[in-house]
N, C-alpha and C positions, 0 to 999 in steps of 0.2 A: 503492499498498500504506499501511496505517495507521502512524503512525509507534511505536516501542516503548514510549515514554510513554503513549500513550491505551490499551496492553494494562495499566496499571496496576491491583491489587486491594488486594492486602496491602501493607504495610511492616514489616519487622521489623527486629530486632538480636539479632546473634548473641551479645551477652552481656545478662545481668539481671543486677539491683544483687544479687542473693544470689550468692556468690562459692561453686564447687562446690571440695570438698576437690582438691587437685593430686596429682599421682603423675608419674614419672617415666615419659617412652616404653617403654622397656625394660620397665618392671614393669607396664605395661597389657598388656604383649603386642605390641608396636609394634617392627618393625625400625628404631634408629637410624640406620642405614646408609640404608637405603628411606628414611626419611623425612627426610634430607639432600637426596635427589634433590628430593622435593617440594617443599621451601623453595628450592632452585635453580631449577626450572622456573616456580614462581610467581613469583618475583623476575626471572627472564628473561623472562617475560611482560610484566611492568609495565615494566622496564627498556627494554624494544625498542617501547614503545607500544602494545601489541596490550589493555592494559587501563591504565585510570587509578590502581586499586588492587585491593586484594584481600585477604579474612581468610581465613584456614585455622583450622581447631579440630579436634581429635580428642580423644573422651573415649571412656571404656569405663567399665559398670559405675559410673555416677555420679560418675569421678573423672577431673581434666581432665589430660590428658596432655600436649598440646601447642596453644598461642594463640598466631599470629603475625599480625601485619599487613604492610602493602607498600602503599607508594606513598599515592597524596592522594584522599580522597573530594571534593576540589574543588583541580581541576589552575589554575586562574586565580586562585585565590586561595591557594594553596598550603599548603592545609588536609590534615593528614595524615589516612590511615585510621587508625582509631582501634577500640579495641575494643566500644565500645558506639554505633559508626557506624551509624545505619539506613538499610536499604537496601532498594530495591523488590524483591518476591517474584516478581512476573510469574506464569507457569503453576506455579512451584511451589505457589501458593495450590490447585492443584486439588487436592492431597493433603490441606489441609487440608476443602476441601468435601467431599470424599470421608468422612474422619473424620466431620463432621459427619453425613453422610447415614447412616454405620453406626452410628452413637451413637443415632438414631433406629430402624434396623433392631432393634439388639440391646433395644430398648425393648418392642419387638412391633408399632411402627406402621404396618409394611409389610412385605412380602413382597420380596424382592429381584426376584422373577418376575412379581409384579405388573405389570399394563400402568398407563405412567404417565398416562395417560388419566383413570385412577381418581381420580387426585387433582389433576389438572391437564387439565380436560375439554376446555379449548382446542386440545390435541392428538389428539381423539378422532377424526377425520377425514382424519389427514395422508394424502397419497399420494407415488408415485414418480414421480419424472422420467425416461422413457426417453426422450425427442428431443425434437423442436421446436426452437421458440425460447422466449425471457425473456417476449415475446410472446403466443406460443401454444404453450405447451407440452404434450408429449403426456405423460399422467399414466397410472397403473395402479394398483388399490387394494392397501392393504398386504396381506400373506399372512399376516402374523401382527403382532400390537402392538407398540411400543415398551416395552419393561421397563425399570426400573431397572436392571439388571443390562446393559441394551445401553448408557445412558448411562455407567456406571461403565465399562465396557471398551469405549469408543467404537466400537460398534457397529450404533448405531442409524440411522444413513444421514444424519442430519444433519452440516452442513458449517461451515467459518468464511466469512466474507463476504470476506476480505481477501486470501486465498491463490489465487485463480485469477481467470481473466477468461472463464471460457466461458458459456455461457448459465444454466447453473446460478446462478453465482458472480453473474450481473447481477440476478438473481429475488432473491438476497439483499444485494446491496448496495443498491438499491431499495427494500427493505424497512427500511433505516437502522434496522437492530436494536436502537441504545444511544442512540437519541436521548429515548426515554422519560422519567416521572420513576422509572419503579421495573420491579421484575421481573416485577410483573402485566401491565404494558403491553409489556414484552420476549416472554413466552410469548404474548401475544394475535397478535403479529405472527409468531412462530415456527408458530403452529400453522395459519397461512395458506400456509407455504411449503412445497414439494415437498421429499422425499428425493433424496439420491444412489441409494440401492440399499436394498433389503428389510433392515429391521432384523435385527441378526445374521448377514449374508451376507459382510459385510465388515468391515475396521477403518479408519474415517476418523478422523483427529484432528479434533475439530470444537468446536462449542458445548453439548456433551453437558453438562460441568460447570455451565455458566449456569443448565442447564435443573435440574440437580440444586440448586441455590442457592433455584429458585422452588420446586420442592418442598418443599425446607428448612421454607422460610415458609408455605407452604399445611399441611403436618401437622403444624409447632410453633406455630403462631397467632402468633410472633414476626417480626420483621424479620430477614433473613438475618443482619446486622451485629449485633444483638441476641442471637440464638440464639449464634452464634461466641463473642462477648463472654462471655455467660454459662455456656456448656456446655463452653469448651474454653478461652481464652484466661485468665480471670479464675481457676478451679481450676489452672491448669498456671502459674499466676506469670508469664504471658507481657505485661507488661506494657506493650511499645512494640510489639506486633503488633496489627494492627487497619487500618481504612479510614483513620482519620484522624491527622495528625499536629498534637499540640498546638502552637500558638504556640512555647513554651520549650522543644520538642524538635527545632524547625527546624534549627536551627546544625548541629545532628548526621546530618542528612539527606546522601547520598550523590549525588552528581551523578550522571548516566548519559550515556556516551559512546558515541558509533557513529562507525566509521571514515567519511570524509569526506576522498575524493583525496588518502590518505597523509597526514594528520593526525587528529586528534579533534576531533568537534563536539559539543557539547553538545546534549543532547536538549531538547525544549520544559521548560520551567522547572518544577520540583515544585512545586504551593501547595495548601494546604488545600483552597481550592474546587474545584479540579480533581479531588483526591481525594475530597470528599463529594457533589460530584455524580453520581460515579461509582459510590456507596458500594453501591446496591441493583442496579446494571444490567449487572457484569460480575462474574465469579465465579472465573475462570482467566487 
């Protein structure tokens, strides 16, 4: 299975340079007693070693009601978790990609029921795998095309390559989806793979959001990263969110840890090159 660090797409910080006006938790409508329970549970997770560090933030109606940090962003160096620590978002980036998709939808660039192949012709002749092996798959034609709505709802029939070892997963693993230079290369490979089920027939958590990233590129005429920066990050003042961490901010990046025989083991080192090389390949 791929290490979690390979799923990196975006990095974010929970605090921006601009400070929100503050208010008390009670005035914001939060129960102070229940909030203390949240603090205690989060602190216990850190104290017991389940997490190296954590940040909790509660805001309502543009006012900051509670903002706490716990533990460390780097256990080895004993660097504390801070309000402006930059953390990996992993699959929370699906939300950002989906919002970017809906921005184009609101502009009338496509309808959600449009076949994806109208914009990504590489996906025009996909089929469903009904049996057989990776070397000799049994396939059937699609009963209906994959739509943009199917991608947004994870009902397209696509799968991930790393969460199984059956014959269909072997095909996806052989395709080496993430080895190319960009999303066009990724889509060319996806279009040659079979689906797990007919579009719309079932929910399967999969590479759907990555395909949406390719859709955004084709429809907008911009690279995926440039589109998000121009249409979402900069307008919202999200100065620390993106695919790349500049050298002057690297000291703010939190290490990622995973359980390892009862102890914590750091995930592969975070590097600017690692992020940059994956910028147009992974959207979820």
